[in-house]
C-alpha positions in Angstrom: -8.6 13.9 4.0 -6.4 13.5 0.8 -4.9 16.9 -0.3 -5.2 17.5 -4.0 -6.3 13.9 -4.6 -2.7 12.7 -4.5 -1.1 10.0 -2.4 2.7 9.6 -2.2 3.6 6.1 -3.5 5.8 4.3 -0.9 6.5 7.8 0.5 8.5 10.4 -1.3 11.7 8.6 -2.5 14.3 8.5 -5.2 15.9 5.1 -4.4 19.3 6.9 -4.2 19.5 8.9 -1.1 15.9 8.2 0.0 14.8 4.6 -0.4 11.1 3.6 -1.0 9.1 2.5 2.0 11.6 4.0 4.4 11.3 6.2 7.4 13.1 8.9 5.5 10.7 8.7 2.6 7.7 8.9 5.0 9.2 11.9 6.8 9.5 13.7 3.5 5.9 13.0 2.5 4.8 14.3 5.9 6.8 17.5 5.4 4.7 18.3 2.4 1.5 17.0 3.9 1.0 14.2 1.4 -1.0 11.0 2.2 1.2 8.0 2.2 0.9 4.6 0.4 2.9 1.7 1.8 3.1 -2.1 1.8 3.0 -4.5 4.7 3.9 -8.1 5.1 4.8 -10.5 7.9 8.3 -11.7 8.8 9.0 -15.3 9.8 8.6 -14.3 13.5 5.2 -12.5 13.0 6.4 -8.9 12.8 4.6 -6.6 10.4 7.1 -4.7 8.4 6.8 -2.1 5.6 8.3 -3.6 2.4 7.1 -4.1 -1.2 8.9 -7.0 -2.7 8.5 -10.7 -1.9 12.3 -11.0 -2.2 14.8 -8.8 -0.4 17.3 -8.7 -3.3 16.3 -5.5 -5.1 16.4 -3.3 -2.0 19.0 -5.0 0.2 21.1 -7.1 -2.1 20.2 -10.1 0.0 18.7 -12.9 -2.0 16.1 -14.2 0.5 12.3 -14.2 0.8 11.1 -11.8 3.4 8.6 -14.3 4.8 11.5 -16.6 5.6 13.5 -13.9 7.4 13.2 -12.9 11.1 13.0 -9.3 12.1 16.3 -9.6 13.9 17.9 -10.6 10.6 16.1 -7.8 8.7 17.5 -5.1 11.1 21.0 -6.0 9.9 20.2 -5.1 6.3 20.4 -1.6 4.8 18.0 -0.3 2.1 20.1 0.2 -1.0 23.3 2.3 -0.3 21.8 4.2 2.7 21.7 3.8 6.4 17.9 3.3 6.3 16.5 -0.1 7.4 13.2 -1.8 6.7 10.8 -0.2 9.2 8.1 -2.0 11.2 4.5 -0.9 10.8 4.5 0.2 14.4 7.4 2.6 13.7 5.6 4.1 10.8 2.3 4.5 12.8 4.2 6.3 15.6 5.9 8.6 13.0 2.8 9.5 11.1 0.6 9.7 14.2 -2.7 10.2 12.2 -1.3 13.4 10.6 -2.1 12.1 7.1 -4.0 9.2 5.7 -2.2 5.9 5.3 -3.1 3.8 2.3 -1.9 0.4 3.4 -1.5 -2.5 1.0 -1.4 -6.0 2.4 0.9 -8.1 0.2 -0.3 -11.5 -0.9 0.2 -14.3 1.6 -1.0 -17.7 2.6 -1.1 -16.5 6.2 -4.2 -14.4 5.8 -5.6 -14.9 9.3 -2.3 -14.2 11.1 -1.5 -11.1 8.9 -4.9 -9.5 9.2 -5.2 -10.3 13.0 -1.8 -8.7 13.7 -2.7 -5.7 11.4 -6.0 -5.2 13.2 -4.3 -5.2 16.6 -1.6 -2.7 15.5 -4.2 -0.4 14.0 -6.6 -0.6 17.0 -5.7 2.9 18.3 -5.3 4.4 14.8 -8.0 5.9 12.7 -6.6 7.7 9.6 -6.1 4.8 7.1 -7.5 2.6 4.4 -6.6 -1.0 3.5 -6.3 -2.8 0.2 -4.9 -5.9 -1.4 -4.6 -7.7 -4.8 -6.0 -10.9 -3.2 -9.8 -10.8 -3.0 -9.7 -13.3 -0.2 -7.7 -10.9 1.9 -10.1 -8.0 1.1 -13.1 -10.2 2.0 -11.6 -11.4 5.2 -10.7 -7.8 6.3 -14.2 -6.6 5.5 -16.0 -9.4 7.2 -13.9 -9.1 10.4 -13.7 -5.3 10.3 -16.9 -4.0 8.8 -16.3 -0.4 9.7 -12.9 -0.2 8.0 -12.6 1.0 4.4 -11.1 -1.8 2.3 -10.2 -1.8 -1.3 -9.5 -4.3 -4.1 -6.4 -3.8 -6.3 -6.8 -4.5 -10.0 -3.9 -4.8 -12.5 -4.0 -4.7 -16.3 -1.9 -8.0 -16.2 -4.8 -10.0 -14.8 -7.9 -8.4 -16.2 -10.0 -11.5 -15.3 -9.7 -10.4 -11.7 -11.8 -7.4 -12.5 -14.8 -9.5 -13.1 -18.0 -8.3 -11.4 -18.3 -11.6 -9.6 -14.8 -11.4 -8.0 -15.3 -7.7 -7.1 -18.6 -8.5 -5.4 -17.0 -11.5 -3.7 -14.3 -9.3 -2.2 -16.9 -7.0 -0.6 -14.6 -4.0 -1.5 -15.5 -0.5 -0.6 -13.3 1.0 -3.3 -11.1 -0.1 -6.2 -7.5 0.7 -6.8 -6.6 0.3 -10.5 -3.6 0.3 -12.7 -3.6 3.6 -14.7 -3.5 1.5 -18.0 -7.1 0.5 -17.2 -8.4 4.0 -17.0 -10.0 3.8 -20.5 -11.2 0.2 -20.1 -14.9 0.0 -20.8 -15.6 -2.3 -17.8 -13.7 0.0 -15.4 -15.5 3.1 -16.7 -18.8 1.4 -15.7 -17.4 0.5 -12.2 -16.5 4.2 -11.7 -20.2 4.8 -11.2 -20.4 2.2 -8.4 -17.0 2.5 -6.5 -14.6 5.2 -5.5 -11.4 4.8 -7.6 -7.8 5.1 -6.8 -5.3 5.1 -9.7 -1.7 3.8 -9.6 1.1 4.6 -10.3 1.3 8.1 -11.7 4.8 9.1 -12.7 4.1 12.8 -13.5 1.3 15.0 -12.2 0.6 16.0 -15.8 -1.0 12.5 -16.2 -3.8 13.6 -13.9 -6.9 14.6 -15.8 -9.9 13.6 -13.7 -10.2 15.4 -10.3 -12.9 12.9 -9.3 -10.3 10.2 -8.9 -7.5 9.7 -6.3 -4.0 9.2 -7.7 -1.1 7.3 -6.2 2.0 9.1 -7.4 5.7 9.1 -7.7 7.6 12.4 -8.3 5.2 14.6 -6.4 5.9 18.3 -6.5 7.3 20.0 -3.4 
């Protein structure tokens, strides 16, 4: 399902001619048959779009929160200095069409029920994906409302307390997605025996040294 244990982080991009989380980045990942990692969040008018940051500034030069922006507004903004726009999840699903696995991160939100319900509806006729989030409440909600879906819990080195066994069990996660800086963490090494592990973000394939793990990568070979 995941060729060579590698997933293209936000597609295959350079943030020059090919912006991250863009249709162009996803087309390039598809060309080389890489699984794709992407981020989703809701606009003000309840459209699920593929975008990483809370604020639009870095990628569009518009200083505004995505959650306060309608999709009609978003369509006016280009990603960096390209003609690419912020895609909807529907557009990406139509493009990928189950050809490769989608690793979908749900960005943190207070609108958990709305976000997850809309996501479930959009994925109703799709089968080649996994879901994950940094928010254990989102992971738990997804798992309780969609027990057959594989849902993962993201853990960062910046908030190690979130890797407590209590919180992981609370989340009901099927797998863990960890920052690469935690690879040698004693607690994480114990968890490797209990959960499948995804590792992010690898900048060079030479960093990969354990073929039993799945790596979310930038700069993939082609």
